[in-house]
C-alpha positions, 0 to 999 in steps of 0.5 A, a space after each residue: 480498511 480490510 485485513 485481507 489487503 494487508 500484504 505480508 510485507 506490510 503494504 496496505 494494498 488499499 493505498 496502492 494506485 494499482 488497486 485503487 485504479 481497478 476500484 475506480 475503473 480508471 481505464 474506462 475513464 481514459 487512463 492506462 494504469 496497471 490494476 491489481 486486486 491486492 497480493 492476497 486476493 490475487 492468490 500471491 503471498 507477496 509480490 515484492 518478497 515472495 520470490 526471494 523468501 521461501 517462508 512467504 512463498 510457501 505460506 509458512 508465515 503470514 507476515 514478515 515480522 514472523 520471520 527470524 530475519 525480520 527485517 531482512 535486507 530486501 524488506 529494508 530496501 523496499 521500506 527505504 524506497 517507500 519512506 523516501 518516495 511514498 510517505 509510508 513504511 512497511 517495517 513500521 506497519 509490520 511493527 505496529 501490527 505485531 505490537 498492537 494488533 491488526 484492528 489497531 493498525 487498520 483503525 490508524 490507517 483509516 485515519 492517516 489515509 482518509 481524504 479530508 474532503 470526501 472521506 475516501 482513501 488517499 493513494 500512498 503512491 501519489 497522495 491523491 484521492 481518486 474521488 477528488 483529485 481525478 482531474 489532477 491525475 488526468 493532467 499528469 498521469 505520472 503524478 507523484 507526491 509534491 513537495 508541498 503536498 501533505 497527503 490531505 
């Protein structure tokens, strides 16, 4: 895990299907996936929050938890969607970073999102490891978390 891939909103871009698709070269393997190098490497402060938060848009703060309004309404809405659909919480991520530090957060993330078969990184958007589960993704290119999937 890489600190530069932790977005201001608490998203770990390394877990994102768009980031992983670029790393794995999915479009060269017959997929049509949007790819992304991550919020900060792309030069953006935050894809989801920066358009409505002047502190993020201007770089006054690095993470949303540094704002007096943390967690704001927009972050709460994004967090609810990610908790419901994708088994992760941006607010919990930011709280962990604020309270325990980035090194501790990255260590925890590496354990939570590690593929038990190959040691690769599991995608938060679909629960798949693109090293091990590419065939499953090939069969259903819109694959989402299954009720029976636990991310491992």
